[in-house]
Each structure stands twice: as structure tokens, then as C-alpha cells.
mmJSON file of the N, C-alpha and C atoms, coordinates in Angstrom:
{"data_MODEL":{"atom_site":{
"group_PDB":["ATOM","ATOM","ATOM","ATOM","ATOM","ATOM","ATOM","ATOM","ATOM","ATOM","ATOM","ATOM","ATOM","ATOM","ATOM","ATOM","ATOM","ATOM","ATOM","ATOM","ATOM","ATOM","ATOM","ATOM","ATOM","ATOM","ATOM","ATOM","ATOM","ATOM","ATOM","ATOM","ATOM","ATOM","ATOM","ATOM","ATOM","ATOM","ATOM","ATOM","ATOM","ATOM","ATOM","ATOM","ATOM","ATOM","ATOM","ATOM","ATOM","ATOM","ATOM","ATOM","ATOM","ATOM","ATOM","ATOM","ATOM","ATOM","ATOM","ATOM","ATOM","ATOM","ATOM","ATOM","ATOM","ATOM","ATOM","ATOM","ATOM","ATOM","ATOM","ATOM","ATOM","ATOM","ATOM","ATOM","ATOM","ATOM","ATOM","ATOM","ATOM","ATOM","ATOM","ATOM","ATOM","ATOM","ATOM","ATOM","ATOM","ATOM","ATOM","ATOM","ATOM","ATOM","ATOM","ATOM","ATOM","ATOM","ATOM","ATOM","ATOM","ATOM","ATOM","ATOM","ATOM","ATOM","ATOM","ATOM","ATOM","ATOM","ATOM","ATOM","ATOM","ATOM","ATOM","ATOM","ATOM","ATOM","ATOM","ATOM","ATOM","ATOM","ATOM","ATOM","ATOM","ATOM","ATOM","ATOM","ATOM","ATOM","ATOM","ATOM","ATOM","ATOM","ATOM","ATOM","ATOM","ATOM","ATOM","ATOM","ATOM","ATOM","ATOM","ATOM","ATOM","ATOM","ATOM","ATOM","ATOM","ATOM","ATOM","ATOM","ATOM","ATOM","ATOM","ATOM","ATOM","ATOM","ATOM","ATOM","ATOM","ATOM","ATOM","ATOM","ATOM","ATOM","ATOM","ATOM","ATOM","ATOM","ATOM","ATOM","ATOM","ATOM","ATOM","ATOM","ATOM","ATOM","ATOM","ATOM","ATOM","ATOM","ATOM","ATOM","ATOM","ATOM","ATOM","ATOM","ATOM","ATOM","ATOM","ATOM","ATOM","ATOM","ATOM","ATOM","ATOM","ATOM","ATOM","ATOM","ATOM","ATOM","ATOM","ATOM","ATOM","ATOM","ATOM","ATOM","ATOM","ATOM","ATOM","ATOM","ATOM","ATOM","ATOM","ATOM","ATOM","ATOM","ATOM","ATOM","ATOM","ATOM","ATOM","ATOM","ATOM","ATOM","ATOM","ATOM","ATOM","ATOM","ATOM","ATOM","ATOM","ATOM"],
"id":[1,2,3,4,5,6,7,8,9,10,11,12,13,14,15,16,17,18,19,20,21,22,23,24,25,26,27,28,29,30,31,32,33,34,35,36,37,38,39,40,41,42,43,44,45,46,47,48,49,50,51,52,53,54,55,56,57,58,59,60,61,62,63,64,65,66,67,68,69,70,71,72,73,74,75,76,77,78,79,80,81,82,83,84,85,86,87,88,89,90,91,92,93,94,95,96,97,98,99,100,101,102,103,104,105,106,107,108,109,110,111,112,113,114,115,116,117,118,119,120,121,122,123,124,125,126,127,128,129,130,131,132,133,134,135,136,137,138,139,140,141,142,143,144,145,146,147,148,149,150,151,152,153,154,155,156,157,158,159,160,161,162,163,164,165,166,167,168,169,170,171,172,173,174,175,176,177,178,179,180,181,182,183,184,185,186,187,188,189,190,191,192,193,194,195,196,197,198,199,200,201,202,203,204,205,206,207,208,209,210,211,212,213,214,215,216,217,218,219,220,221,222,223,224,225,226,227,228,229,230,231,232,233,234],
"type_symbol":["N","C","C","N","C","C","N","C","C","N","C","C","N","C","C","N","C","C","N","C","C","N","C","C","N","C","C","N","C","C","N","C","C","N","C","C","N","C","C","N","C","C","N","C","C","N","C","C","N","C","C","N","C","C","N","C","C","N","C","C","N","C","C","N","C","C","N","C","C","N","C","C","N","C","C","N","C","C","N","C","C","N","C","C","N","C","C","N","C","C","N","C","C","N","C","C","N","C","C","N","C","C","N","C","C","N","C","C","N","C","C","N","C","C","N","C","C","N","C","C","N","C","C","N","C","C","N","C","C","N","C","C","N","C","C","N","C","C","N","C","C","N","C","C","N","C","C","N","C","C","N","C","C","N","C","C","N","C","C","N","C","C","N","C","C","N","C","C","N","C","C","N","C","C","N","C","C","N","C","C","N","C","C","N","C","C","N","C","C","N","C","C","N","C","C","N","C","C","N","C","C","N","C","C","N","C","C","N","C","C","N","C","C","N","C","C","N","C","C","N","C","C","N","C","C","N","C","C","N","C","C","N","C","C"],
"label_atom_id":["N","CA","C","N","CA","C","N","CA","C","N","CA","C","N","CA","C","N","CA","C","N","CA","C","N","CA","C","N","CA","C","N","CA","C","N","CA","C","N","CA","C","N","CA","C","N","CA","C","N","CA","C","N","CA","C","N","CA","C","N","CA","C","N","CA","C","N","CA","C","N","CA","C","N","CA","C","N","CA","C","N","CA","C","N","CA","C","N","CA","C","N","CA","C","N","CA","C","N","CA","C","N","CA","C","N","CA","C","N","CA","C","N","CA","C","N","CA","C","N","CA","C","N","CA","C","N","CA","C","N","CA","C","N","CA","C","N","CA","C","N","CA","C","N","CA","C","N","CA","C","N","CA","C","N","CA","C","N","CA","C","N","CA","C","N","CA","C","N","CA","C","N","CA","C","N","CA","C","N","CA","C","N","CA","C","N","CA","C","N","CA","C","N","CA","C","N","CA","C","N","CA","C","N","CA","C","N","CA","C","N","CA","C","N","CA","C","N","CA","C","N","CA","C","N","CA","C","N","CA","C","N","CA","C","N","CA","C","N","CA","C","N","CA","C","N","CA","C","N","CA","C","N","CA","C","N","CA","C","N","CA","C","N","CA","C","N","CA","C","N","CA","C"],
"label_alt_id":[null,null,null,null,null,null,null,null,null,null,null,null,null,null,null,null,null,null,null,null,null,null,null,null,null,null,null,null,null,null,null,null,null,null,null,null,null,null,null,null,null,null,null,null,null,null,null,null,null,null,null,null,null,null,null,null,null,null,null,null,null,null,null,null,null,null,null,null,null,null,null,null,null,null,null,null,null,null,null,null,null,null,null,null,null,null,null,null,null,null,null,null,null,null,null,null,null,null,null,null,null,null,null,null,null,null,null,null,null,null,null,null,null,null,null,null,null,null,null,null,null,null,null,null,null,null,null,null,null,null,null,null,null,null,null,null,null,null,null,null,null,null,null,null,null,null,null,null,null,null,null,null,null,null,null,null,null,null,null,null,null,null,null,null,null,null,null,null,null,null,null,null,null,null,null,null,null,null,null,null,null,null,null,null,null,null,null,null,null,null,null,null,null,null,null,null,null,null,null,null,null,null,null,null,null,null,null,null,null,null,null,null,null,null,null,null,null,null,null,null,null,null,null,null,null,null,null,null,null,null,null,null,null,null],
"label_comp_id":["MET","MET","MET","LEU","LEU","LEU","VAL","VAL","VAL","PRO","PRO","PRO","GLU","GLU","GLU","SER","SER","SER","HIS","HIS","HIS","GLY","GLY","GLY","SER","SER","SER","ILE","ILE","ILE","GLN","GLN","GLN","THR","THR","THR","GLU","GLU","GLU","ILE","ILE","ILE","PHE","PHE","PHE","GLU","GLU","GLU","GLY","GLY","GLY","ASN","ASN","ASN","CYS","CYS","CYS","LEU","LEU","LEU","THR","THR","THR","ILE","ILE","ILE","LEU","LEU","LEU","LYS","LYS","LYS","GLY","GLY","GLY","ILE","ILE","ILE","GLN","GLN","GLN","ASP","ASP","ASP","GLU","GLU","GLU","SER","SER","SER","ILE","ILE","ILE","ASP","ASP","ASP","LEU","LEU","LEU","ILE","ILE","ILE","MET","MET","MET","THR","THR","THR","SER","SER","SER","PRO","PRO","PRO","PRO","PRO","PRO","TYR","TYR","TYR","ALA","ALA","ALA","ASP","ASP","ASP","LYS","LYS","LYS","ARG","ARG","ARG","ALA","ALA","ALA","LYS","LYS","LYS","THR","THR","THR","TYR","TYR","TYR","GLY","GLY","GLY","GLY","GLY","GLY","ILE","ILE","ILE","LYS","LYS","LYS","PRO","PRO","PRO","GLU","GLU","GLU","ASN","ASN","ASN","TYR","TYR","TYR","VAL","VAL","VAL","ASP","ASP","ASP","TRP","TRP","TRP","PHE","PHE","PHE","ILE","ILE","ILE","PRO","PRO","PRO","ILE","ILE","ILE","ALA","ALA","ALA","ASN","ASN","ASN","GLU","GLU","GLU","LEU","LEU","LEU","LYS","LYS","LYS","ARG","ARG","ARG","VAL","VAL","VAL","LEU","LEU","LEU","CYS","CYS","CYS","PRO","PRO","PRO","SER","SER","SER","GLY","GLY","GLY","THR","THR","THR","PHE","PHE","PHE","ILE","ILE","ILE"],
"label_asym_id":["A","A","A","A","A","A","A","A","A","A","A","A","A","A","A","A","A","A","A","A","A","A","A","A","A","A","A","A","A","A","A","A","A","A","A","A","A","A","A","A","A","A","A","A","A","A","A","A","A","A","A","A","A","A","A","A","A","A","A","A","A","A","A","A","A","A","A","A","A","A","A","A","A","A","A","A","A","A","A","A","A","A","A","A","A","A","A","A","A","A","A","A","A","A","A","A","A","A","A","A","A","A","A","A","A","A","A","A","A","A","A","A","A","A","A","A","A","A","A","A","A","A","A","A","A","A","A","A","A","A","A","A","A","A","A","A","A","A","A","A","A","A","A","A","A","A","A","A","A","A","A","A","A","A","A","A","A","A","A","A","A","A","A","A","A","A","A","A","A","A","A","A","A","A","A","A","A","A","A","A","A","A","A","A","A","A","A","A","A","A","A","A","A","A","A","A","A","A","A","A","A","A","A","A","A","A","A","A","A","A","A","A","A","A","A","A","A","A","A","A","A","A","A","A","A","A","A","A","A","A","A","A","A","A"],
"label_entity_id":["1","1","1","1","1","1","1","1","1","1","1","1","1","1","1","1","1","1","1","1","1","1","1","1","1","1","1","1","1","1","1","1","1","1","1","1","1","1","1","1","1","1","1","1","1","1","1","1","1","1","1","1","1","1","1","1","1","1","1","1","1","1","1","1","1","1","1","1","1","1","1","1","1","1","1","1","1","1","1","1","1","1","1","1","1","1","1","1","1","1","1","1","1","1","1","1","1","1","1","1","1","1","1","1","1","1","1","1","1","1","1","1","1","1","1","1","1","1","1","1","1","1","1","1","1","1","1","1","1","1","1","1","1","1","1","1","1","1","1","1","1","1","1","1","1","1","1","1","1","1","1","1","1","1","1","1","1","1","1","1","1","1","1","1","1","1","1","1","1","1","1","1","1","1","1","1","1","1","1","1","1","1","1","1","1","1","1","1","1","1","1","1","1","1","1","1","1","1","1","1","1","1","1","1","1","1","1","1","1","1","1","1","1","1","1","1","1","1","1","1","1","1","1","1","1","1","1","1","1","1","1","1","1","1"],
"label_seq_id":[1,1,1,2,2,2,3,3,3,4,4,4,5,5,5,6,6,6,7,7,7,8,8,8,9,9,9,10,10,10,11,11,11,12,12,12,13,13,13,14,14,14,15,15,15,16,16,16,17,17,17,18,18,18,19,19,19,20,20,20,21,21,21,22,22,22,23,23,23,24,24,24,25,25,25,26,26,26,27,27,27,28,28,28,29,29,29,30,30,30,31,31,31,32,32,32,33,33,33,34,34,34,35,35,35,36,36,36,37,37,37,38,38,38,39,39,39,40,40,40,41,41,41,42,42,42,43,43,43,44,44,44,45,45,45,46,46,46,47,47,47,48,48,48,49,49,49,50,50,50,51,51,51,52,52,52,53,53,53,54,54,54,55,55,55,56,56,56,57,57,57,58,58,58,59,59,59,60,60,60,61,61,61,62,62,62,63,63,63,64,64,64,65,65,65,66,66,66,67,67,67,68,68,68,69,69,69,70,70,70,71,71,71,72,72,72,73,73,73,74,74,74,75,75,75,76,76,76,77,77,77,78,78,78],
"pdbx_PDB_ins_code":[null,null,null,null,null,null,null,null,null,null,null,null,null,null,null,null,null,null,null,null,null,null,null,null,null,null,null,null,null,null,null,null,null,null,null,null,null,null,null,null,null,null,null,null,null,null,null,null,null,null,null,null,null,null,null,null,null,null,null,null,null,null,null,null,null,null,null,null,null,null,null,null,null,null,null,null,null,null,null,null,null,null,null,null,null,null,null,null,null,null,null,null,null,null,null,null,null,null,null,null,null,null,null,null,null,null,null,null,null,null,null,null,null,null,null,null,null,null,null,null,null,null,null,null,null,null,null,null,null,null,null,null,null,null,null,null,null,null,null,null,null,null,null,null,null,null,null,null,null,null,null,null,null,null,null,null,null,null,null,null,null,null,null,null,null,null,null,null,null,null,null,null,null,null,null,null,null,null,null,null,null,null,null,null,null,null,null,null,null,null,null,null,null,null,null,null,null,null,null,null,null,null,null,null,null,null,null,null,null,null,null,null,null,null,null,null,null,null,null,null,null,null,null,null,null,null,null,null,null,null,null,null,null,null],
"Cartn_x":[-11.07,-11.368,-10.078,-10.134,-8.995,-9.331,-8.483,-8.715,-7.524,-7.575,-6.447,-6.472,-5.304,-5.177,-3.864,-3.884,-2.679,-2.138,-0.838,-0.134,1.03,0.784,1.832,2.198,3.444,3.883,3.727,3.214,3.034,1.593,1.412,0.07,-0.093,-1.186,-1.477,-2.675,-2.545,-3.651,-3.743,-4.934,-5.175,-5.991,-5.482,-6.169,-6.75,-7.976,-8.606,-9.164,-8.87,-9.377,-8.415,-8.567,-7.675,-6.317,-5.315,-4.028,-3.376,-3.475,-2.833,-3.446,-4.745,-5.433,-5.037,-5.046,-4.714,-3.254,-2.36,-0.928,-0.582,-1.248,-0.944,-1.215,-2.039,-2.343,-1.486,-0.491,0.356,1.706,2.188,3.454,4.642,5.652,6.892,7.494,8.039,8.788,8.08,6.778,5.999,5.405,5.666,5.078,6.194,6.007,7.008,6.801,5.557,5.259,4.212,4.493,3.513,3.34,2.107,1.775,0.716,0.998,0.067,0.018,-1.032,-1.184,-1.796,-0.935,-1.487,-2.137,-3.03,-3.628,-2.559,-2.828,-1.874,-2.182,-1.872,-2.166,-3.594,-3.823,-5.205,-5.52,-4.682,-4.942,-6.167,-6.492,-7.651,-8.627,-8.845,-9.697,-11.102,-11.633,-12.989,-13.056,-11.967,-11.951,-11.579,-10.506,-9.954,-10.202,-10.737,-10.893,-9.734,-8.587,-7.437,-6.685,-5.395,-4.504,-3.817,-3.881,-3.216,-1.717,-1.07,0.366,1.202,0.853,1.628,1.446,0.429,0.168,0.56,0.935,1.124,2.217,3.379,4.483,4.088,3.515,3.083,2.027,1.189,0.147,0.762,1.757,2.292,3.349,4.095,5.176,4.698,3.595,3.166,2.851,2.297,2.002,3.314,4.254,5.543,6.279,6.226,6.878,6.281,4.968,4.313,4.631,4.674,5.027,6.426,7.359,8.733,8.796,8.027,8.033,7.563,6.508,5.935,6.64,7.388,8.043,9.251,9.345,10.504,11.765,12.928,14.164,14.419,13.97,14.138,12.878,11.907,10.635,10.731,9.626,9.545,8.38,8.654,7.636,7.424,6.21,5.876,4.801],
"Cartn_y":[6.236,7.485,8.271,9.555,10.433,11.553,11.754,12.795,13.745,14.808,15.727,16.649,16.952,17.867,18.601,19.905,20.688,21.236,21.156,21.712,22.524,23.77,24.554,23.93,23.503,22.893,21.377,20.817,19.369,19.022,18.047,17.596,16.156,15.858,14.516,13.972,12.75,12.092,10.668,10.226,8.857,8.17,7.037,6.275,5.02,4.692,3.473,2.715,1.433,0.631,-0.49,-1.107,-2.165,-1.544,-1.866,-1.183,-1.365,-2.521,-2.741,-1.843,-1.682,-0.805,0.653,1.091,2.474,2.773,1.872,2.098,2.316,1.617,1.735,3.136,3.923,5.287,6.341,5.937,6.887,7.013,8.24,8.55,7.902,7.515,6.958,7.905,7.322,8.049,9.323,9.219,10.394,10.298,9.202,8.979,8.964,9.74,9.814,8.759,8.358,7.404,6.42,5.144,4.091,3.331,3.286,2.536,1.517,0.262,-0.779,-1.896,-2.63,-3.816,-4.89,-5.609,-6.599,-7.767,-8.477,-9.657,-10.648,-11.311,-12.244,-13.66,-13.922,-15.231,-15.623,-16.849,-17.24,-17.129,-16.424,-16.236,-15.36,-14.496,-13.619,-13.829,-15.057,-15.387,-14.806,-14.799,-14.277,-12.784,-12.073,-10.623,-10.228,-10.81,-10.371,-11.328,-12.477,-13.462,-14.432,-13.99,-14.869,-15.183,-15.331,-15.786,-17.019,-18.109,-19.332,-19.078,-19.556,-19.316,-19.69,-20.764,-21.174,-20.234,-19.365,-18.408,-16.978,-16.756,-15.392,-14.637,-15.223,-14.524,-14.142,-15.085,-14.783,-13.683,-13.641,-12.61,-11.252,-11.239,-9.969,-9.336,-10.108,-9.566,-8.451,-8.606,-7.499,-6.23,-6.38,-5.225,-4.593,-5.405,-4.904,-4.153,-4.656,-3.976,-2.588,-2.473,-1.17,-0.241,-0.782,0.044,0.624,-0.201,0.254,1.313,1.123,2.068,3.453,3.545,4.852,5.516,4.761,5.323,6.166,7.372,8.234,7.541,7.827,7.23,7.478,8.613,8.916,8.593,7.9,7.599,6.494,6.299,5.313,4.359,3.074,2.026,1.391,1.45,0.863,-0.172],
"Cartn_z":[-1.576,-0.917,-0.797,-1.052,-0.974,-0.007,0.992,1.984,1.956,1.131,1.097,2.311,2.817,3.947,3.768,3.918,3.694,5.005,5.175,6.334,5.787,5.37,4.735,3.407,3.277,2.025,2.03,3.125,3.232,2.881,2.022,1.668,2.103,2.762,3.233,2.472,1.961,1.286,1.804,2.09,2.529,1.445,0.981,-0.047,0.581,0.193,0.682,-0.515,-0.568,-1.668,-1.978,-3.128,-3.549,-3.849,-3.047,-3.148,-4.507,-5.106,-6.394,-7.465,-7.426,-8.372,-8.143,-6.893,-6.568,-6.871,-6.512,-6.721,-8.184,-9.08,-10.509,-11.045,-10.335,-10.757,-10.092,-9.318,-8.594,-9.292,-9.373,-10.042,-9.313,-10.069,-9.512,-8.483,-7.414,-6.384,-5.92,-5.665,-5.281,-3.872,-3.179,-1.857,-0.815,0.259,1.324,2.408,2.622,3.696,3.219,3.398,3.142,4.445,4.925,6.135,5.745,6.026,5.607,6.639,6.598,7.414,6.52,5.777,4.851,5.596,4.927,5.563,6.027,7.084,7.686,7.243,5.974,5.386,5.758,6.169,6.469,7.957,8.711,10.147,10.384,9.435,9.579,8.424,8.091,6.944,7.091,8.311,8.518,8.257,8.521,8.34,6.927,6.393,5.111,3.96,4.217,3.165,3.128,3.645,3.809,2.531,2.707,1.647,2.207,1.509,1.975,2.085,3.135,3.318,2.094,1.423,0.257,-0.95,-0.905,-1.987,-1.632,-0.378,0.128,-0.626,-0.824,-1.489,-2.91,-3.652,-5.021,-5.047,-4.03,-3.921,-3.593,-2.714,-2.219,-3.129,-3.902,-4.739,-5.688,-6.423,-7.292,-6.5,-5.305,-4.461,-3.988,-3.527,-3.046,-4.156,-5.372,-6.5,-6.732,-6.638,-6.807,-5.635,-4.416,-3.253,-3.423,-3.849,-4.054,-5.156,-6.206,-7.331,-6.918,-6.112,-5.764,-4.582,-3.807,-2.619,-3.022,-2.469,-2.705,-2.179,-2.775,-2.286,-0.804,-0.297,1.128,1.929,1.3,1.941,2.981,3.703,4.772,4.499,4.709,4.564,5.925,6.419,7.722,7.503],
"occupancy":[1.0,1.0,1.0,1.0,1.0,1.0,1.0,1.0,1.0,1.0,1.0,1.0,1.0,1.0,1.0,1.0,1.0,1.0,1.0,1.0,1.0,1.0,1.0,1.0,1.0,1.0,1.0,1.0,1.0,1.0,1.0,1.0,1.0,1.0,1.0,1.0,1.0,1.0,1.0,1.0,1.0,1.0,1.0,1.0,1.0,1.0,1.0,1.0,1.0,1.0,1.0,1.0,1.0,1.0,1.0,1.0,1.0,1.0,1.0,1.0,1.0,1.0,1.0,1.0,1.0,1.0,1.0,1.0,1.0,1.0,1.0,1.0,1.0,1.0,1.0,1.0,1.0,1.0,1.0,1.0,1.0,1.0,1.0,1.0,1.0,1.0,1.0,1.0,1.0,1.0,1.0,1.0,1.0,1.0,1.0,1.0,1.0,1.0,1.0,1.0,1.0,1.0,1.0,1.0,1.0,1.0,1.0,1.0,1.0,1.0,1.0,1.0,1.0,1.0,1.0,1.0,1.0,1.0,1.0,1.0,1.0,1.0,1.0,1.0,1.0,1.0,1.0,1.0,1.0,1.0,1.0,1.0,1.0,1.0,1.0,1.0,1.0,1.0,1.0,1.0,1.0,1.0,1.0,1.0,1.0,1.0,1.0,1.0,1.0,1.0,1.0,1.0,1.0,1.0,1.0,1.0,1.0,1.0,1.0,1.0,1.0,1.0,1.0,1.0,1.0,1.0,1.0,1.0,1.0,1.0,1.0,1.0,1.0,1.0,1.0,1.0,1.0,1.0,1.0,1.0,1.0,1.0,1.0,1.0,1.0,1.0,1.0,1.0,1.0,1.0,1.0,1.0,1.0,1.0,1.0,1.0,1.0,1.0,1.0,1.0,1.0,1.0,1.0,1.0,1.0,1.0,1.0,1.0,1.0,1.0,1.0,1.0,1.0,1.0,1.0,1.0,1.0,1.0,1.0,1.0,1.0,1.0,1.0,1.0,1.0,1.0,1.0,1.0,1.0,1.0,1.0,1.0,1.0,1.0],
"B_iso_or_equiv":[0.0,0.0,0.0,0.0,0.0,0.0,0.0,0.0,0.0,0.0,0.0,0.0,0.0,0.0,0.0,0.0,0.0,0.0,0.0,0.0,0.0,0.0,0.0,0.0,0.0,0.0,0.0,0.0,0.0,0.0,0.0,0.0,0.0,0.0,0.0,0.0,0.0,0.0,0.0,0.0,0.0,0.0,0.0,0.0,0.0,0.0,0.0,0.0,0.0,0.0,0.0,0.0,0.0,0.0,0.0,0.0,0.0,0.0,0.0,0.0,0.0,0.0,0.0,0.0,0.0,0.0,0.0,0.0,0.0,0.0,0.0,0.0,0.0,0.0,0.0,0.0,0.0,0.0,0.0,0.0,0.0,0.0,0.0,0.0,0.0,0.0,0.0,0.0,0.0,0.0,0.0,0.0,0.0,0.0,0.0,0.0,0.0,0.0,0.0,0.0,0.0,0.0,0.0,0.0,0.0,0.0,0.0,0.0,0.0,0.0,0.0,0.0,0.0,0.0,0.0,0.0,0.0,0.0,0.0,0.0,0.0,0.0,0.0,0.0,0.0,0.0,0.0,0.0,0.0,0.0,0.0,0.0,0.0,0.0,0.0,0.0,0.0,0.0,0.0,0.0,0.0,0.0,0.0,0.0,0.0,0.0,0.0,0.0,0.0,0.0,0.0,0.0,0.0,0.0,0.0,0.0,0.0,0.0,0.0,0.0,0.0,0.0,0.0,0.0,0.0,0.0,0.0,0.0,0.0,0.0,0.0,0.0,0.0,0.0,0.0,0.0,0.0,0.0,0.0,0.0,0.0,0.0,0.0,0.0,0.0,0.0,0.0,0.0,0.0,0.0,0.0,0.0,0.0,0.0,0.0,0.0,0.0,0.0,0.0,0.0,0.0,0.0,0.0,0.0,0.0,0.0,0.0,0.0,0.0,0.0,0.0,0.0,0.0,0.0,0.0,0.0,0.0,0.0,0.0,0.0,0.0,0.0,0.0,0.0,0.0,0.0,0.0,0.0,0.0,0.0,0.0,0.0,0.0,0.0],
"pdbx_formal_charge":[null,null,null,null,null,null,null,null,null,null,null,null,null,null,null,null,null,null,null,null,null,null,null,null,null,null,null,null,null,null,null,null,null,null,null,null,null,null,null,null,null,null,null,null,null,null,null,null,null,null,null,null,null,null,null,null,null,null,null,null,null,null,null,null,null,null,null,null,null,null,null,null,null,null,null,null,null,null,null,null,null,null,null,null,null,null,null,null,null,null,null,null,null,null,null,null,null,null,null,null,null,null,null,null,null,null,null,null,null,null,null,null,null,null,null,null,null,null,null,null,null,null,null,null,null,null,null,null,null,null,null,null,null,null,null,null,null,null,null,null,null,null,null,null,null,null,null,null,null,null,null,null,null,null,null,null,null,null,null,null,null,null,null,null,null,null,null,null,null,null,null,null,null,null,null,null,null,null,null,null,null,null,null,null,null,null,null,null,null,null,null,null,null,null,null,null,null,null,null,null,null,null,null,null,null,null,null,null,null,null,null,null,null,null,null,null,null,null,null,null,null,null,null,null,null,null,null,null,null,null,null,null,null,null],
"auth_seq_id":[1,1,1,2,2,2,3,3,3,4,4,4,5,5,5,6,6,6,7,7,7,8,8,8,9,9,9,10,10,10,11,11,11,12,12,12,13,13,13,14,14,14,15,15,15,16,16,16,17,17,17,18,18,18,19,19,19,20,20,20,21,21,21,22,22,22,23,23,23,24,24,24,25,25,25,26,26,26,27,27,27,28,28,28,29,29,29,30,30,30,31,31,31,32,32,32,33,33,33,34,34,34,35,35,35,36,36,36,37,37,37,38,38,38,39,39,39,40,40,40,41,41,41,42,42,42,43,43,43,44,44,44,45,45,45,46,46,46,47,47,47,48,48,48,49,49,49,50,50,50,51,51,51,52,52,52,53,53,53,54,54,54,55,55,55,56,56,56,57,57,57,58,58,58,59,59,59,60,60,60,61,61,61,62,62,62,63,63,63,64,64,64,65,65,65,66,66,66,67,67,67,68,68,68,69,69,69,70,70,70,71,71,71,72,72,72,73,73,73,74,74,74,75,75,75,76,76,76,77,77,77,78,78,78],
"auth_comp_id":["MET","MET","MET","LEU","LEU","LEU","VAL","VAL","VAL","PRO","PRO","PRO","GLU","GLU","GLU","SER","SER","SER","HIS","HIS","HIS","GLY","GLY","GLY","SER","SER","SER","ILE","ILE","ILE","GLN","GLN","GLN","THR","THR","THR","GLU","GLU","GLU","ILE","ILE","ILE","PHE","PHE","PHE","GLU","GLU","GLU","GLY","GLY","GLY","ASN","ASN","ASN","CYS","CYS","CYS","LEU","LEU","LEU","THR","THR","THR","ILE","ILE","ILE","LEU","LEU","LEU","LYS","LYS","LYS","GLY","GLY","GLY","ILE","ILE","ILE","GLN","GLN","GLN","ASP","ASP","ASP","GLU","GLU","GLU","SER","SER","SER","ILE","ILE","ILE","ASP","ASP","ASP","LEU","LEU","LEU","ILE","ILE","ILE","MET","MET","MET","THR","THR","THR","SER","SER","SER","PRO","PRO","PRO","PRO","PRO","PRO","TYR","TYR","TYR","ALA","ALA","ALA","ASP","ASP","ASP","LYS","LYS","LYS","ARG","ARG","ARG","ALA","ALA","ALA","LYS","LYS","LYS","THR","THR","THR","TYR","TYR","TYR","GLY","GLY","GLY","GLY","GLY","GLY","ILE","ILE","ILE","LYS","LYS","LYS","PRO","PRO","PRO","GLU","GLU","GLU","ASN","ASN","ASN","TYR","TYR","TYR","VAL","VAL","VAL","ASP","ASP","ASP","TRP","TRP","TRP","PHE","PHE","PHE","ILE","ILE","ILE","PRO","PRO","PRO","ILE","ILE","ILE","ALA","ALA","ALA","ASN","ASN","ASN","GLU","GLU","GLU","LEU","LEU","LEU","LYS","LYS","LYS","ARG","ARG","ARG","VAL","VAL","VAL","LEU","LEU","LEU","CYS","CYS","CYS","PRO","PRO","PRO","SER","SER","SER","GLY","GLY","GLY","THR","THR","THR","PHE","PHE","PHE","ILE","ILE","ILE"],
"auth_asym_id":["A","A","A","A","A","A","A","A","A","A","A","A","A","A","A","A","A","A","A","A","A","A","A","A","A","A","A","A","A","A","A","A","A","A","A","A","A","A","A","A","A","A","A","A","A","A","A","A","A","A","A","A","A","A","A","A","A","A","A","A","A","A","A","A","A","A","A","A","A","A","A","A","A","A","A","A","A","A","A","A","A","A","A","A","A","A","A","A","A","A","A","A","A","A","A","A","A","A","A","A","A","A","A","A","A","A","A","A","A","A","A","A","A","A","A","A","A","A","A","A","A","A","A","A","A","A","A","A","A","A","A","A","A","A","A","A","A","A","A","A","A","A","A","A","A","A","A","A","A","A","A","A","A","A","A","A","A","A","A","A","A","A","A","A","A","A","A","A","A","A","A","A","A","A","A","A","A","A","A","A","A","A","A","A","A","A","A","A","A","A","A","A","A","A","A","A","A","A","A","A","A","A","A","A","A","A","A","A","A","A","A","A","A","A","A","A","A","A","A","A","A","A","A","A","A","A","A","A","A","A","A","A","A","A"],
"auth_atom_id":["N","CA","C","N","CA","C","N","CA","C","N","CA","C","N","CA","C","N","CA","C","N","CA","C","N","CA","C","N","CA","C","N","CA","C","N","CA","C","N","CA","C","N","CA","C","N","CA","C","N","CA","C","N","CA","C","N","CA","C","N","CA","C","N","CA","C","N","CA","C","N","CA","C","N","CA","C","N","CA","C","N","CA","C","N","CA","C","N","CA","C","N","CA","C","N","CA","C","N","CA","C","N","CA","C","N","CA","C","N","CA","C","N","CA","C","N","CA","C","N","CA","C","N","CA","C","N","CA","C","N","CA","C","N","CA","C","N","CA","C","N","CA","C","N","CA","C","N","CA","C","N","CA","C","N","CA","C","N","CA","C","N","CA","C","N","CA","C","N","CA","C","N","CA","C","N","CA","C","N","CA","C","N","CA","C","N","CA","C","N","CA","C","N","CA","C","N","CA","C","N","CA","C","N","CA","C","N","CA","C","N","CA","C","N","CA","C","N","CA","C","N","CA","C","N","CA","C","N","CA","C","N","CA","C","N","CA","C","N","CA","C","N","CA","C","N","CA","C","N","CA","C","N","CA","C","N","CA","C","N","CA","C","N","CA","C","N","CA","C","N","CA","C"],
"pdbx_PDB_model_num":[1,1,1,1,1,1,1,1,1,1,1,1,1,1,1,1,1,1,1,1,1,1,1,1,1,1,1,1,1,1,1,1,1,1,1,1,1,1,1,1,1,1,1,1,1,1,1,1,1,1,1,1,1,1,1,1,1,1,1,1,1,1,1,1,1,1,1,1,1,1,1,1,1,1,1,1,1,1,1,1,1,1,1,1,1,1,1,1,1,1,1,1,1,1,1,1,1,1,1,1,1,1,1,1,1,1,1,1,1,1,1,1,1,1,1,1,1,1,1,1,1,1,1,1,1,1,1,1,1,1,1,1,1,1,1,1,1,1,1,1,1,1,1,1,1,1,1,1,1,1,1,1,1,1,1,1,1,1,1,1,1,1,1,1,1,1,1,1,1,1,1,1,1,1,1,1,1,1,1,1,1,1,1,1,1,1,1,1,1,1,1,1,1,1,1,1,1,1,1,1,1,1,1,1,1,1,1,1,1,1,1,1,1,1,1,1,1,1,1,1,1,1,1,1,1,1,1,1,1,1,1,1,1,1]
}}}
């Protein structure tokens, strides 16, 4: 889902979906703010399906690489 909103020269878009899929379609260094709440390993398995702690780093690295790629050099990651 994309929700564009304009505030003068500032444009806000909210993306919802599989982040790895969405990130691959975003231009390099084009995002000023990334706010995320990734699953907490298997602590929230009922809500998110869970990622086993021993698999978490391998699962998150491809996502982290894409987040870094799309984030502007002066951008913020929360």
C-alpha cells in the first residue's frame, strides 16, 4: 500500500508489505527516514510467525543491506 501525501516540497509515502520485495523496487539513496519494528525472533511467534534466534541474523542481513542501500546519506533509521 502506498499513501502519498504532500507538504510543500516534502512528500510522504508509507509502504506496507514484504519489506524485502518492496525495497528492491526503491531507488538507491532515495529515502530520508526508515522506521521499522522487525519481528523479535520467536518471542512473537503467534503474531509474526517468528524467526528462530539462531536464524535471525541470516534472515535480517539481506533486509539490512537493502535498508542501507535506499537510505540517503543524511537519512535516519529508527
